[in-house]
Short mmCIF file of the C-alpha atoms (twelve columns), coordinates in Angstrom:
data_MODEL
# 
_entry.id   MODEL 
# 
loop_
_atom_site.group_PDB 
_atom_site.id 
_atom_site.type_symbol 
_atom_site.label_atom_id 
_atom_site.label_alt_id 
_atom_site.label_comp_id 
_atom_site.label_asym_id 
_atom_site.label_seq_id 
_atom_site.Cartn_x 
_atom_site.Cartn_y 
_atom_site.Cartn_z 
_atom_site.pdbx_PDB_model_num 
ATOM 1   C CA . UNK A 1   85.688  93.324  91.983 1 
ATOM 2   C CA . UNK A 2   88.143  95.092  89.914 1 
ATOM 3   C CA . UNK A 3   90.981  96.724  91.336 1 
ATOM 4   C CA . UNK A 4   93.110  99.409  89.917 1 
ATOM 5   C CA . UNK A 5   96.577  99.563  91.094 1 
ATOM 6   C CA . UNK A 6   98.274  102.757 89.599 1 
ATOM 7   C CA . UNK A 7   101.424 104.724 90.088 1 
ATOM 8   C CA . UNK A 8   101.375 108.551 89.049 1 
ATOM 9   C CA . UNK A 9   104.406 110.779 87.919 1 
ATOM 10  C CA . UNK A 10  105.121 113.931 86.427 1 
ATOM 11  C CA . UNK A 11  107.196 113.780 83.215 1 
ATOM 12  C CA . UNK A 12  110.629 115.248 83.420 1 
ATOM 13  C CA . UNK A 13  111.082 116.115 79.641 1 
ATOM 14  C CA . UNK A 14  109.547 115.463 76.357 1 
ATOM 15  C CA . UNK A 15  111.492 112.143 75.773 1 
ATOM 16  C CA . UNK A 16  108.571 110.139 76.069 1 
ATOM 17  C CA . UNK A 17  107.396 111.358 72.587 1 
ATOM 18  C CA . UNK A 18  109.730 108.957 71.157 1 
ATOM 19  C CA . UNK A 19  108.057 106.122 72.809 1 
ATOM 20  C CA . UNK A 20  104.556 106.743 71.676 1 
ATOM 21  C CA . UNK A 21  102.825 104.008 69.810 1 
ATOM 22  C CA . UNK A 22  99.058  105.301 70.040 1 
ATOM 23  C CA . UNK A 23  97.378  108.485 70.832 1 
ATOM 24  C CA . UNK A 24  93.840  109.064 71.620 1 
ATOM 25  C CA . UNK A 25  91.799  112.070 72.536 1 
ATOM 26  C CA . UNK A 26  89.567  111.752 75.860 1 
ATOM 27  C CA . UNK A 27  86.857  113.901 77.005 1 
ATOM 28  C CA . UNK A 28  85.707  113.175 80.590 1 
ATOM 29  C CA . UNK A 29  83.523  114.310 83.170 1 
ATOM 30  C CA . UNK A 30  82.399  113.530 86.685 1 
ATOM 31  C CA . UNK A 31  78.623  112.595 87.788 1 
ATOM 32  C CA . UNK A 32  80.008  111.908 91.373 1 
ATOM 33  C CA . UNK A 33  83.360  113.431 92.879 1 
ATOM 34  C CA . UNK A 34  82.657  112.026 96.393 1 
ATOM 35  C CA . UNK A 35  86.194  110.848 97.600 1 
ATOM 36  C CA . UNK A 36  84.373  107.098 98.770 1 
ATOM 37  C CA . UNK A 37  83.040  107.041 95.165 1 
ATOM 38  C CA . UNK A 38  83.506  108.659 92.128 1 
ATOM 39  C CA . UNK A 39  81.610  108.242 89.205 1 
ATOM 40  C CA . UNK A 40  83.150  109.164 85.683 1 
ATOM 41  C CA . UNK A 41  81.689  109.089 82.088 1 
ATOM 42  C CA . UNK A 42  84.400  109.131 79.349 1 
ATOM 43  C CA . UNK A 43  84.758  109.509 75.597 1 
ATOM 44  C CA . UNK A 44  87.743  108.093 74.235 1 
ATOM 45  C CA . UNK A 45  88.040  108.394 70.588 1 
ATOM 46  C CA . UNK A 46  85.204  106.386 69.017 1 
ATOM 47  C CA . UNK A 47  84.428  104.526 72.465 1 
ATOM 48  C CA . UNK A 48  82.814  105.720 75.532 1 
ATOM 49  C CA . UNK A 49  82.708  104.357 79.203 1 
ATOM 50  C CA . UNK A 50  81.006  104.986 82.649 1 
ATOM 51  C CA . UNK A 51  83.472  104.096 85.406 1 
ATOM 52  C CA . UNK A 52  83.228  104.028 89.105 1 
ATOM 53  C CA . UNK A 53  85.862  104.095 91.512 1 
ATOM 54  C CA . UNK A 54  86.156  103.589 95.285 1 
ATOM 55  C CA . UNK A 55  88.156  105.423 97.813 1 
ATOM 56  C CA . UNK A 56  92.081  105.142 97.042 1 
ATOM 57  C CA . UNK A 57  94.185  103.349 99.548 1 
ATOM 58  C CA . UNK A 58  97.782  103.549 98.845 1 
ATOM 59  C CA . UNK A 59  98.195  103.097 95.090 1 
ATOM 60  C CA . UNK A 60  95.017  100.752 95.113 1 
ATOM 61  C CA . UNK A 61  91.087  101.169 94.647 1 
ATOM 62  C CA . UNK A 62  88.083  99.443  93.475 1 
ATOM 63  C CA . UNK A 63  87.240  100.183 89.838 1 
ATOM 64  C CA . UNK A 64  84.266  99.177  87.522 1 
ATOM 65  C CA . UNK A 65  84.110  100.162 83.894 1 
ATOM 66  C CA . UNK A 66  81.563  99.650  81.360 1 
ATOM 67  C CA . UNK A 67  81.258  100.376 77.957 1 
ATOM 68  C CA . UNK A 68  78.345  102.638 76.699 1 
ATOM 69  C CA . UNK A 69  76.798  104.184 73.743 1 
ATOM 70  C CA . UNK A 70  78.840  107.312 72.632 1 
ATOM 71  C CA . UNK A 71  75.764  109.228 72.135 1 
ATOM 72  C CA . UNK A 72  74.717  108.333 75.718 1 
ATOM 73  C CA . UNK A 73  78.054  109.630 77.195 1 
ATOM 74  C CA . UNK A 74  77.885  112.729 75.340 1 
ATOM 75  C CA . UNK A 75  74.618  113.367 76.841 1 
ATOM 76  C CA . UNK A 76  75.807  112.494 80.330 1 
ATOM 77  C CA . UNK A 77  78.772  114.714 79.904 1 
ATOM 78  C CA . UNK A 78  76.391  117.694 79.941 1 
ATOM 79  C CA . UNK A 79  74.954  116.445 83.322 1 
ATOM 80  C CA . UNK A 80  78.468  116.429 85.076 1 
ATOM 81  C CA . UNK A 81  79.504  118.100 88.138 1 
ATOM 82  C CA . UNK A 82  82.188  120.698 87.109 1 
ATOM 83  C CA . UNK A 83  83.798  121.095 83.490 1 
ATOM 84  C CA . UNK A 84  84.893  118.446 81.352 1 
ATOM 85  C CA . UNK A 85  88.354  117.507 81.575 1 
ATOM 86  C CA . UNK A 86  90.037  117.318 77.921 1 
ATOM 87  C CA . UNK A 87  93.446  115.418 77.546 1 
ATOM 88  C CA . UNK A 88  95.450  113.401 74.759 1 
ATOM 89  C CA . UNK A 89  96.556  110.112 75.965 1 
ATOM 90  C CA . UNK A 90  99.729  108.753 74.543 1 
ATOM 91  C CA . UNK A 91  100.591 105.013 75.232 1 
ATOM 92  C CA . UNK A 92  104.492 104.807 75.553 1 
ATOM 93  C CA . UNK A 93  105.992 101.135 75.867 1 
ATOM 94  C CA . UNK A 94  109.196 101.227 78.027 1 
ATOM 95  C CA . UNK A 95  111.090 97.922  79.369 1 
ATOM 96  C CA . UNK A 96  108.122 95.721  78.341 1 
ATOM 97  C CA . UNK A 97  105.360 97.805  80.120 1 
ATOM 98  C CA . UNK A 98  102.747 100.335 78.750 1 
ATOM 99  C CA . UNK A 99  103.049 103.899 80.111 1 
ATOM 100 C CA . UNK A 100 99.684  106.201 79.728 1 
ATOM 101 C CA . UNK A 101 101.211 109.759 79.294 1 
ATOM 102 C CA . UNK A 102 98.109  112.083 79.753 1 
ATOM 103 C CA . UNK A 103 98.933  115.658 78.198 1 
ATOM 104 C CA . UNK A 104 96.039  117.781 79.359 1 
ATOM 105 C CA . UNK A 105 94.136  120.376 77.345 1 
ATOM 106 C CA . UNK A 106 92.071  123.488 78.096 1 
ATOM 107 C CA . UNK A 107 92.267  124.696 81.345 1 
ATOM 108 C CA . UNK A 108 94.841  122.190 82.663 1 
ATOM 109 C CA . UNK A 109 97.262  122.696 79.520 1 
ATOM 110 C CA . UNK A 110 100.977 122.527 80.358 1 
ATOM 111 C CA . UNK A 111 100.098 119.520 82.680 1 
ATOM 112 C CA . UNK A 112 101.811 116.270 81.530 1 
ATOM 113 C CA . UNK A 113 101.343 113.179 83.757 1 
ATOM 114 C CA . UNK A 114 102.622 109.488 83.187 1 
ATOM 115 C CA . UNK A 115 100.729 106.700 84.834 1 
ATOM 116 C CA . UNK A 116 101.490 102.880 84.913 1 
ATOM 117 C CA . UNK A 117 98.999  100.370 86.091 1 
ATOM 118 C CA . UNK A 118 100.628 97.474  87.862 1 
ATOM 119 C CA . UNK A 119 99.443  93.874  88.928 1 
ATOM 120 C CA . UNK A 120 100.448 94.681  92.727 1 
ATOM 121 C CA . UNK A 121 101.631 97.735  94.619 1 
ATOM 122 C CA . UNK A 122 105.017 96.294  95.320 1 
ATOM 123 C CA . UNK A 123 105.615 95.276  91.710 1 
ATOM 124 C CA . UNK A 124 108.928 96.068  90.332 1 
ATOM 125 C CA . UNK A 125 109.405 98.179  87.129 1 
ATOM 126 C CA . UNK A 126 111.650 100.154 85.253 1 
ATOM 127 C CA . UNK A 127 111.422 103.871 85.231 1 
ATOM 128 C CA . UNK A 128 111.626 105.588 81.773 1 
ATOM 129 C CA . UNK A 129 114.517 108.479 81.927 1 
ATOM 130 C CA . UNK A 130 111.798 110.962 81.064 1 
ATOM 131 C CA . UNK A 131 109.708 110.171 84.336 1 
ATOM 132 C CA . UNK A 132 110.124 112.557 87.062 1 
ATOM 133 C CA . UNK A 133 108.511 113.320 90.648 1 
ATOM 134 C CA . UNK A 134 106.128 110.597 91.692 1 
ATOM 135 C CA . UNK A 135 102.753 112.135 92.627 1 
ATOM 136 C CA . UNK A 136 100.675 108.982 93.457 1 
ATOM 137 C CA . UNK A 137 99.490  109.973 96.705 1 
ATOM 138 C CA . UNK A 138 98.839  114.063 95.721 1 
ATOM 139 C CA . UNK A 139 95.271  114.467 95.199 1 
ATOM 140 C CA . UNK A 140 95.838  117.667 93.205 1 
ATOM 141 C CA . UNK A 141 96.829  115.432 90.309 1 
ATOM 142 C CA . UNK A 142 93.347  113.189 90.494 1 
ATOM 143 C CA . UNK A 143 91.532  113.993 87.239 1 
ATOM 144 C CA . UNK A 144 88.513  114.566 89.396 1 
ATOM 145 C CA . UNK A 145 90.022  117.396 91.125 1 
ATOM 146 C CA . UNK A 146 91.431  118.573 87.966 1 
ATOM 147 C CA . UNK A 147 88.047  118.959 86.846 1 
ATOM 148 C CA . UNK A 148 87.355  121.583 89.456 1 
ATOM 149 C CA . UNK A 149 90.716  122.863 90.070 1 
ATOM 150 C CA . UNK A 150 92.459  123.092 86.948 1 
ATOM 151 C CA . UNK A 151 96.029  123.255 86.657 1 
ATOM 152 C CA . UNK A 152 96.105  126.999 85.145 1 
ATOM 153 C CA . UNK A 153 94.696  128.048 88.717 1 
ATOM 154 C CA . UNK A 154 97.403  126.561 90.806 1 
ATOM 155 C CA . UNK A 155 99.918  129.028 92.268 1 
ATOM 156 C CA . UNK A 156 103.284 127.769 91.707 1 
# 
């Protein structure tokens, strides 16, 4: 069984742009947004994936991801529950670790989130200066939630 251990942070400034090694456009939607199991379809550049995730406990959850044909993924996006989430994912290197910085587009424009996948929940890591407040446990920042409660509608 696959386990995803991920910490999520808001970005404090645009300093992350200097660390970008690769950028990819993502379109993703949800066939199920049940908290016990989400089923996501994603087109990432010229690849596509179907992902099933279990309930989050702390910073961990079960994750199963399978490559699918891009044409199938595009057809599945039309079946999704709620709007498709669009974003640019930038890979940024810092202190030997790869951070994923998601720059959201469309109804979520203005939101930029940095994520770091870990081997264990207590794994030590160095936070870049551009990483701000941790939002790992805040459900508002979960992509499945952003599909139906986009950042542009939040009262700030």
